[in-house]
Backbone as numpy.savetxt, mean C-alpha at the origin, in Angstrom:
# Nx Ny Nz CAx CAy CAz Cx Cy Cz
31.23 34.36 -26.10 31.36 33.26 -25.90 31.84 32.25 -24.53
32.00 33.61 -23.88 32.46 32.74 -22.51 30.91 33.00 -21.70
30.14 33.72 -21.29 28.41 33.92 -21.56 28.27 33.10 -21.76
28.45 32.29 -23.29 27.43 31.36 -23.98 28.28 29.70 -23.20
29.41 30.17 -23.44 30.00 28.39 -22.49 29.18 28.61 -21.16
29.69 29.47 -19.99 28.72 29.29 -19.11 27.23 28.55 -19.24
26.28 29.45 -20.07 24.70 28.57 -20.30 24.89 27.16 -20.13
25.76 27.07 -20.78 25.44 25.96 -21.72 26.31 24.95 -20.82
27.07 25.52 -19.84 27.30 23.80 -18.29 26.31 24.70 -17.84
25.80 25.09 -17.00 24.70 25.89 -16.52 23.50 24.63 -16.61
23.20 24.56 -18.07 22.45 24.14 -18.53 22.26 21.91 -18.16
23.75 21.77 -18.55 24.39 20.61 -18.62 23.93 19.73 -17.39
24.27 20.90 -16.29 24.44 20.78 -14.60 23.09 20.46 -14.44
22.00 20.98 -15.00 20.82 21.17 -14.53 20.25 20.04 -14.88
20.26 19.62 -16.13 20.17 18.49 -16.68 20.36 17.11 -15.97
21.70 17.29 -15.50 22.16 16.51 -15.06 21.42 16.26 -13.50
21.77 17.16 -12.86 20.83 17.20 -11.47 19.41 16.60 -11.76
18.98 16.54 -12.13 17.31 16.27 -12.71 17.15 14.67 -13.40
18.19 14.45 -13.95 18.52 12.80 -14.77 18.82 11.65 -12.97
19.31 12.65 -12.74 20.12 11.88 -11.16 18.24 11.99 -10.18
18.26 13.30 -10.03 17.04 13.03 -9.47 15.66 12.26 -9.63
15.40 12.23 -10.56 14.67 10.88 -11.89 15.17 9.94 -11.10
16.20 9.41 -11.56 16.68 7.96 -11.69 16.47 7.81 -9.36
16.44 8.76 -8.83 16.04 8.16 -7.07 14.92 8.42 -6.84
14.39 9.08 -7.46 12.68 8.92 -7.71 11.82 7.99 -8.42
12.80 7.25 -9.40 12.07 5.82 -9.84 12.73 4.78 -9.25
14.14 5.09 -8.66 14.36 3.59 -8.07 13.36 3.54 -6.19
13.44 4.91 -5.72 12.95 4.67 -4.66 10.97 4.42 -4.78
10.45 4.72 -5.60 9.09 4.57 -6.01 8.87 2.82 -6.15
9.80 1.85 -7.15 10.21 1.04 -7.89 8.85 1.06 -8.96
8.93 2.24 -9.89 8.17 2.16 -10.60 8.05 0.93 -11.66
9.36 0.14 -12.11 9.42 -1.27 -12.71 8.29 -2.01 -12.68
9.10 -2.01 -10.96 8.05 -3.51 -11.02 7.27 -4.03 -11.91
6.21 -3.34 -11.13 4.41 -3.20 -12.06 4.33 -2.45 -13.60
5.98 -1.92 -13.84 5.79 -0.78 -15.24 5.10 -1.87 -16.08
5.71 -3.57 -17.01 5.60 -3.91 -17.84 3.97 -4.63 -17.81
3.55 -5.16 -16.19 1.91 -6.15 -16.48 1.67 -4.33 -16.84
1.66 -3.12 -16.24 0.75 -2.24 -16.61 0.66 -1.69 -17.66
2.22 -2.70 -18.29 0.79 -2.09 -20.08 0.64 -3.18 -20.44
1.10 -4.29 -20.25 0.43 -5.73 -20.49 -1.26 -6.45 -20.32
-1.97 -4.89 -18.85 -2.69 -5.27 -18.86 -3.91 -4.07 -19.80
-3.18 -3.60 -20.19 -4.00 -3.01 -21.53 -5.50 -1.97 -20.33
-6.18 -1.42 -21.11 -7.40 -0.83 -20.82 -8.36 -1.46 -20.32
-9.18 -1.22 -19.59 -10.30 -2.37 -19.17 -11.48 -2.78 -20.77
-12.32 -4.39 -20.45 -12.62 -4.42 -21.33 -14.36 -3.65 -20.75
-15.25 -2.82 -22.03 -16.41 -2.41 -21.46 -16.71 -2.71 -20.25
-17.58 -3.90 -19.92 -17.89 -4.32 -18.93 -16.73 -5.11 -17.92
-15.51 -4.74 -17.60 -14.55 -5.19 -16.57 -14.98 -4.15 -15.86
-15.09 -5.02 -14.90 -14.95 -4.52 -13.05 -13.65 -4.47 -12.32
-12.30 -3.95 -12.80 -11.38 -4.02 -11.51 -10.93 -3.79 -11.19
-10.49 -4.46 -9.42 -9.59 -4.21 -8.57 -8.54 -4.52 -8.51
-8.44 -3.48 -7.90 -6.36 -3.51 -7.49 -6.55 -3.03 -5.79
-5.17 -3.53 -5.81 -4.64 -3.94 -4.10 -3.78 -3.41 -4.19
-3.49 -2.06 -3.32 -2.53 -1.36 -2.84 -2.16 -1.71 -1.52
-0.34 -1.95 -1.61 0.03 -2.15 -0.14 1.46 -2.42 -0.20
1.87 -3.02 0.83 3.29 -3.51 1.15 3.46 -5.35 1.32
4.47 -5.35 1.41 4.92 -7.17 1.53 3.86 -7.78 1.58
3.17 -7.47 2.64 1.70 -8.24 2.83 0.53 -8.45 1.52
1.13 -7.84 0.54 -0.11 -7.47 -0.13 0.28 -8.14 -1.58
1.90 -7.56 -1.38 2.47 -8.26 -2.72 2.52 -9.88 -1.83
2.88 -10.40 -1.31 2.82 -11.99 -1.16 2.14 -12.56 -1.02
0.79 -12.08 -0.82 -0.67 -12.97 -0.57 -1.10 -13.23 -2.09
-1.10 -13.02 -3.52 -1.11 -13.68 -4.65 -0.39 -15.00 -4.77
0.70 -15.15 -4.59 1.21 -16.27 -4.68 1.43 -16.87 -3.36
0.89 -16.79 -1.72 0.43 -17.52 -0.99 -1.22 -17.72 -1.11
-1.80 -17.18 -2.15 -3.23 -17.94 -2.42 -3.54 -17.16 -3.72
-2.93 -18.06 -4.71 -3.04 -17.27 -6.18 -4.87 -18.01 -6.56
-5.33 -18.40 -5.91 -6.75 -18.58 -5.98 -7.62 -17.51 -6.28
-7.31 -17.23 -4.92 -8.36 -16.18 -4.06 -7.90 -15.24 -5.51
-6.95 -14.75 -5.61 -6.84 -13.63 -6.86 -7.17 -14.10 -8.12
-7.39 -14.89 -8.85 -8.25 -15.60 -9.82 -8.63 -15.56 -10.36
-9.64 -16.26 -9.02 -11.31 -16.25 -9.06 -12.04 -14.82 -8.93
-11.58 -13.88 -8.57 -12.34 -13.07 -8.14 -11.63 -12.01 -8.87
-10.65 -12.06 -9.78 -10.32 -11.22 -11.19 -9.67 -10.17 -10.10
-9.06 -10.20 -9.49 -8.26 -8.96 -8.47 -6.56 -8.86 -9.81
-6.37 -7.51 -8.85 -4.96 -7.72 -9.51 -3.66 -6.63 -8.06
-2.71 -7.31 -8.03 -2.36 -7.10 -6.75 -1.18 -6.16 -7.48
-1.12 -5.46 -6.62 0.16 -4.11 -7.28 1.27 -3.99 -5.38
1.23 -4.62 -4.87 2.00 -4.50 -3.42 3.58 -4.62 -3.14
4.23 -4.13 -3.04 5.57 -3.88 -3.15 6.08 -4.14 -1.74
7.25 -4.71 -2.00 7.48 -5.56 -0.25 8.35 -3.80 0.54
8.53 -4.01 1.65 9.44 -2.58 2.10 9.03 -1.23 2.00
7.73 -0.84 1.29 7.54 0.13 0.37 6.81 0.30 1.70
6.47 1.97 1.87 5.97 2.72 3.13 4.70 3.54 1.97
3.45 4.51 2.89 2.99 5.17 2.79 3.17 6.32 1.16
4.48 6.48 1.72 5.32 7.79 1.10 5.04 7.30 -0.80
5.68 5.70 -0.65 6.01 5.56 -2.08 4.71 5.16 -2.95
3.47 4.10 -1.90 2.34 4.39 -2.49 2.15 5.27 -2.88
2.34 6.83 -2.81 1.62 8.26 -3.29 2.14 8.19 -4.76
3.46 8.23 -4.56 4.66 7.82 -6.18 3.76 7.30 -7.24
3.50 6.08 -6.65 3.03 5.04 -8.24 1.66 5.20 -8.10
1.14 5.75 -7.59 -0.12 5.45 -7.40 -1.60 5.98 -8.73
-0.86 6.60 -9.20 -0.91 6.85 -10.66 -0.95 6.06 -11.79
0.96 5.28 -11.75 1.01 3.92 -12.30 0.24 2.93 -12.12
0.35 2.29 -11.26 0.46 0.73 -10.43 -1.89 1.03 -10.36
-2.13 2.32 -10.26 -3.31 2.13 -9.64 -4.51 2.91 -10.69
-3.97 3.96 -11.12 -5.18 4.82 -11.48 -5.20 5.14 -13.41
-4.42 4.65 -13.20 -3.96 4.62 -14.87 -4.22 3.03 -15.31
-4.34 2.15 -14.08 -5.16 1.05 -14.64 -6.81 1.22 -14.31
-7.35 2.04 -14.43 -8.91 2.58 -14.18 -9.61 1.42 -13.72
-9.20 0.66 -12.72 -10.08 -0.21 -11.40 -11.21 0.86 -11.55
-12.37 -0.36 -10.75 -13.15 0.23 -10.40 -13.14 0.46 -8.76
-12.38 -0.44 -8.47 -12.30 -0.07 -6.81 -11.14 -0.53 -6.71
-10.72 0.29 -5.36 -9.28 -0.22 -5.17 -8.70 -0.38 -3.59
-7.98 -1.72 -3.39 -8.39 -1.21 -1.34 -6.90 -1.03 -1.28
-7.02 -0.35 -0.64 -5.72 0.40 0.58 -5.28 -0.04 1.82
-4.23 -0.95 1.23 -3.51 -1.34 3.00 -2.48 -0.53 3.04
-2.37 -0.14 4.45 -0.75 0.28 4.70 -0.42 0.60 5.95
0.87 1.30 6.03 1.35 1.63 7.56 2.05 0.87 7.85
1.93 -0.16 8.04 3.16 -0.93 8.53 4.51 -0.52 8.96
5.11 -0.61 7.05 6.27 0.24 7.24 7.02 1.10 7.63
5.79 2.15 7.66 5.97 3.53 8.33 6.38 3.60 9.39
5.54 2.95 10.50 6.09 2.73 11.84 7.15 1.61 11.98
8.02 1.27 10.61 9.34 0.63 10.89 10.35 1.25 10.90
9.65 2.48 10.30 11.28 3.32 9.89 11.42 3.04 8.13
11.01 2.04 7.40 11.65 2.52 6.54 11.65 3.53 5.19
10.73 4.28 5.95 11.37 5.73 4.89 11.88 6.70 5.96
12.39 6.44 7.27 13.15 6.93 8.14 11.89 7.30 9.47
12.06 8.55 10.05 10.89 8.58 11.74 9.34 8.62 11.20
8.96 8.07 11.82 7.76 7.41 11.86 6.81 9.18 12.12
5.97 9.66 11.15 4.99 11.01 11.74 3.70 10.02 11.28
2.75 10.07 12.20 1.53 9.92 12.19 0.58 10.28 11.27
0.78 11.78 11.33 -0.16 12.70 11.13 0.30 13.02 9.31
1.39 12.86 8.48 1.89 12.26 7.12 1.33 10.96 6.73
1.16 9.78 7.78 1.11 8.85 7.28 0.30 9.05 6.49
-0.99 8.90 7.95 -2.81 9.95 7.29 -2.70 10.62 6.45
-1.96 11.64 6.17 -2.32 12.73 5.00 -1.61 11.43 3.79
-1.13 10.77 3.90 -0.65 10.30 2.45 -2.04 9.39 1.74
-2.57 8.29 3.21 -3.83 7.66 2.95 -4.57 8.64 2.64
-4.69 9.99 3.01 -5.75 10.90 2.68 -5.88 11.28 0.62
-4.56 11.55 0.36 -3.99 11.44 -0.31 -4.44 10.77 -1.63
-4.52 9.30 -0.73 -4.79 8.22 -1.92 -6.14 8.19 -2.19
-6.94 8.64 -0.93 -8.42 8.62 -1.89 -8.76 9.60 -2.33
-8.51 10.18 -2.19 -9.09 12.00 -2.74 -8.67 11.44 -4.35
-7.71 11.14 -4.37 -7.09 10.81 -6.46 -7.85 9.71 -6.28
-8.26 8.31 -5.83 -9.12 7.80 -6.38 -10.58 8.02 -6.70
-10.84 9.19 -5.46 -12.59 9.72 -5.97 -12.55 10.15 -6.54
-11.08 10.79 -7.43 -11.35 12.28 -7.82 -11.69 11.75 -9.49
-11.04 10.35 -9.72 -11.06 9.55 -11.25 -12.11 8.08 -10.66
-13.35 9.06 -9.83 -14.54 7.87 -9.81 -14.08 6.46 -9.31
-13.56 6.33 -8.55 -13.22 4.95 -7.83 -13.86 5.05 -6.81
-14.06 3.22 -6.52 -14.32 3.06 -5.66 -13.21 2.89 -3.98
-13.81 3.34 -3.19 -12.30 3.11 -2.20 -12.67 1.99 -0.78
-11.93 0.79 -0.92 -11.96 0.20 0.54 -10.70 0.18 1.25
-10.57 0.89 2.58 -9.69 0.82 3.99 -9.83 -0.59 4.54
-8.34 -0.64 4.74 -8.04 -1.86 5.83 -7.30 -1.23 6.77
-7.27 -1.97 7.33 -6.38 -1.67 9.25 -4.79 -2.36 8.40
-4.00 -1.48 9.42 -2.79 -2.27 9.28 -3.27 -3.22 9.95
-2.02 -4.58 9.39 -2.15 -5.81 10.88 -1.51 -5.53 11.99
-1.73 -6.18 12.70 -1.42 -6.25 14.23 0.00 -6.90 13.93
1.18 -6.50 15.43 2.55 -6.84 14.93 2.78 -6.17 16.02
3.37 -7.32 16.68 4.47 -6.75 18.33 5.98 -6.18 18.53
6.26 -6.00 17.16 7.85 -5.58 16.69 8.27 -5.89 15.77
9.26 -5.93 14.80 9.68 -6.09 13.90 11.31 -6.33 13.59
11.44 -7.50 12.63 12.76 -7.90 13.00 13.61 -7.47 12.25
13.74 -6.47 11.41 14.91 -5.47 11.06 14.76 -3.92 11.38
13.70 -4.54 12.87 14.16 -2.49 13.59 13.23 -2.74 15.05
14.64 -3.64 15.65 14.16 -3.73 17.21 14.10 -2.99 17.93
14.78 -1.38 17.21 13.79 -0.54 18.24 12.93 0.12 18.56
12.35 -0.50 17.71 10.43 0.13 17.68 10.02 -0.95 18.50
9.80 -0.39 19.79 9.26 -1.08 21.18 7.40 -0.83 21.46
7.21 -0.54 20.45 5.88 0.21 20.85 5.08 0.46 19.26
5.35 -1.11 18.33 4.43 -0.56 17.53 2.88 -1.18 17.64
2.71 -1.83 18.93 1.21 -2.23 18.28 0.17 -1.24 19.15
0.83 -0.16 19.40 0.37 1.16 20.05 0.04 2.49 18.81
0.95 2.15 18.26 0.83 2.86 16.94 0.28 2.51 16.20
0.43 0.94 16.05 -1.09 -0.07 14.87 -2.34 1.02 15.45
-2.84 0.65 16.55 -4.08 1.01 17.39 -4.13 1.91 17.33
-3.53 3.37 17.09 -3.56 4.67 17.21 -4.21 4.72 15.78
-2.94 4.13 15.15 -3.48 4.85 13.27 -4.62 4.04 12.75
-5.40 2.54 12.94 -6.03 2.40 12.77 -7.19 2.84 13.16
-7.38 3.04 14.47 -8.28 4.56 14.98 -8.39 5.51 14.31
-7.64 6.41 13.90 -7.93 7.56 13.50 -8.44 7.54 11.94
-7.75 6.59 11.17 -8.26 5.68 9.64 -9.58 5.43 9.80
-10.16 4.53 10.52 -11.60 4.11 10.43 -12.26 5.07 11.00
-12.07 6.06 11.87 -12.66 7.71 12.47 -13.57 8.22 10.71
-12.50 8.18 10.04 -12.32 9.31 8.80 -12.92 8.56 8.24
-12.35 6.90 7.61 -13.77 6.65 6.71 -15.02 6.03 7.31
-15.28 6.12 8.28 -16.94 6.35 9.12 -17.52 7.67 8.92
-16.19 8.61 8.96 -17.14 10.21 8.82 -17.53 10.42 7.15
-16.75 9.73 6.01 -16.57 9.63 4.86 -17.16 8.91 3.90
-17.63 7.75 4.68 -18.81 6.24 3.66 -17.59 5.88 3.40
-16.82 5.91 3.78 -15.99 4.83 2.74 -15.72 3.18 4.30
-15.86 1.85 2.63 -15.85 1.01 3.30 -14.51 0.52 3.88
-14.88 0.19 5.66 -13.04 -0.25 5.78 -13.39 -1.75 6.77
-12.34 -2.06 6.32 -12.41 -3.62 7.00 -11.42 -3.51 7.49
-11.83 -4.61 8.97 -10.75 -4.21 9.95 -10.25 -5.63 9.93
-9.45 -5.77 9.54 -8.53 -6.71 9.74 -7.67 -7.48 11.41
-7.25 -6.16 11.65 -6.90 -5.93 13.36 -7.48 -6.48 14.12
-8.48 -6.37 14.26 -9.30 -7.35 14.98 -9.59 -9.06 14.81
-9.22 -9.55 13.73 -9.26 -10.83 12.74 -8.46 -11.42 13.63
-7.28 -10.59 13.69 -5.86 -11.30 13.42 -5.15 -10.95 14.71
-5.48 -10.31 15.53 -4.40 -9.89 16.72 -4.54 -10.53 17.93
-3.65 -11.08 18.39 -3.46 -12.45 19.30 -4.53 -11.93 20.88
-4.62 -13.24 21.21 -5.95 -12.81 22.09 -5.34 -12.19 23.17
-4.44 -12.18 23.84 -3.87 -10.70 24.67 -3.46 -9.29 23.87
-3.58 -9.51 22.55 -3.84 -7.79 22.61 -2.28 -7.33 21.61
-1.44 -7.97 21.84 -0.26 -7.50 22.01 0.44 -7.40 20.51
0.08 -8.29 19.38 0.50 -8.76 18.48 0.11 -9.98 17.64
-0.02 -10.38 16.40 0.07 -10.51 15.76 -0.15 -12.68 15.66
-1.16 -12.56 15.97 -2.02 -14.36 16.94 -0.80 -15.29 16.01
-0.36 -16.27 17.04 0.91 -16.52 16.48 0.57 -17.63 15.27
-1.00 -18.30 15.72 -1.36 -19.32 14.41 -2.01 -18.83 12.66
-1.42 -17.80 12.96 -1.88 -16.56 11.69 -0.35 -15.69 11.42
0.38 -16.47 11.74 1.73 -15.48 11.06 2.94 -16.20 10.68
2.84 -15.81 9.47 4.13 -16.81 8.82 5.67 -16.22 9.40
5.88 -15.34 9.99 7.35 -15.26 10.80 7.28 -14.63 12.58
8.20 -14.46 12.67 8.55 -14.44 14.04 9.68 -13.49 14.23
9.75 -12.13 15.00 7.86 -12.16 15.17 7.02 -11.51 14.22
5.64 -11.76 14.52 4.75 -12.12 13.56 4.59 -10.36 13.37
4.89 -10.46 11.89 4.61 -9.12 10.99 3.56 -9.64 9.60
3.62 -11.07 8.74 3.23 -11.07 7.65 2.50 -12.49 8.05
1.04 -12.61 7.38 0.22 -13.47 7.55 0.44 -14.59 6.56
-0.10 -15.74 7.27 0.39 -16.87 6.23 -0.93 -17.74 5.63
-0.86 -18.59 5.11 -1.67 -18.76 4.25 -3.22 -18.71 5.29
-3.31 -19.39 6.28 -4.73 -18.92 6.80 -4.64 -17.87 7.18
-4.14 -16.78 8.32 -4.19 -15.78 7.87 -4.67 -14.42 6.82
-4.30 -15.00 5.77 -4.83 -14.75 4.17 -6.49 -15.28 4.08
-6.71 -16.04 4.59 -7.79 -16.56 4.44 -9.03 -15.85 5.40
-8.63 -15.60 6.51 -9.22 -14.78 7.05 -10.18 -12.95 6.50
-8.77 -12.70 6.05 -8.14 -11.39 5.68 -9.48 -11.40 4.45
-9.41 -13.06 3.49 -10.72 -13.00 2.38 -11.86 -12.75 2.45
-11.66 -13.17 3.60 -13.48 -13.68 4.31 -13.68 -12.60 4.99
-12.94 -11.01 5.04 -13.81 -10.40 5.73 -13.30 -9.55 4.67
-12.49 -9.21 3.10 -12.78 -8.13 2.07 -14.16 -8.31 0.95
-14.09 -9.93 0.27 -14.10 -9.98 -0.33 -15.87 -9.99 -0.82
-16.69 -9.79 0.91 -17.83 -9.34 0.35 -18.25 -7.66 0.25
-17.22 -6.92 1.03 -17.24 -6.26 0.47 -17.09 -5.07 -0.92
-15.64 -6.06 -1.47 -15.39 -6.15 -3.01 -16.83 -6.10 -3.58
-17.20 -7.13 -3.49 -18.47 -8.06 -4.67 -20.07 -6.62 -4.24
-20.05 -5.80 -2.92 -21.34 -4.98 -2.99 -20.41 -4.17 -3.02
-19.68 -3.82 -3.78 -18.75 -2.68 -4.45 -18.83 -2.39 -5.99
-18.55 -3.89 -6.55 -18.42 -4.32 -7.67 -19.22 -3.49 -8.99
C-alpha cells in the first residue's frame, strides 16, 4: 500500500509537470492566436492554391496595413508580433503544414537579433530557417525565403548596437543557401535600406528607430514578392 501511494504521487507529479510544460510551450508559441482561424479555413478546395506568409510583427501588421493585397491575391497571414524563429518552428505545423498551402513565404530574424528569445546565435537562427524549409519541402510545399528587413536598432533593446551588421550577415548566409538549393529569395533589404546603408529608409519606416515598414514600405515589398508568388502558383 505504501509503494502504491508513492507511485501514485510520482505519477501525479509527472502529470502536473507535463501539464505545466505544455502550458509554457503553448504560451511561448502562441498556438491560440490562429487556432480558431485555422479550423475555420478547413482543407483547401480542389483547385485552391493557398499561400501562407509566416513571420513576426512585420508579417502580422501587413494584412491590416494593406488588406487589399491579401484579399486580392488570396494570401493567408500567419505573423505574430515579437516572435523569433524558435517560435516559428514550434507553430509551423499548425500554422503552415496543416493548412496545406502550395507556397509558404518565410520572413525571419528581426526578433532573434533583438534578443527576444535570449542571446542571439546566428547558427541556431539559420538552423531554424533550414528546419522550416525542410519541413515544407518534405510536405511538397514550395518555399520563398525573404530577407530580414534593415534595422539600425531596436527601441525595446537599446543594448543591441550592431543590428545592421548582424542582419547583413544573416541575409547573406540565407541567400547563399537559397541559391544553392534553388529556392526563390526575395531581397527586401536592398530595396528598403537607407542611402547610407545603416537602417530602414525613413520614408518606408513606421517607427523610429525604423523596424516596421509603413504602407509605402509594404508596397515596395509587395512589388518584389507578388511576381515570385505568381510564378510558383
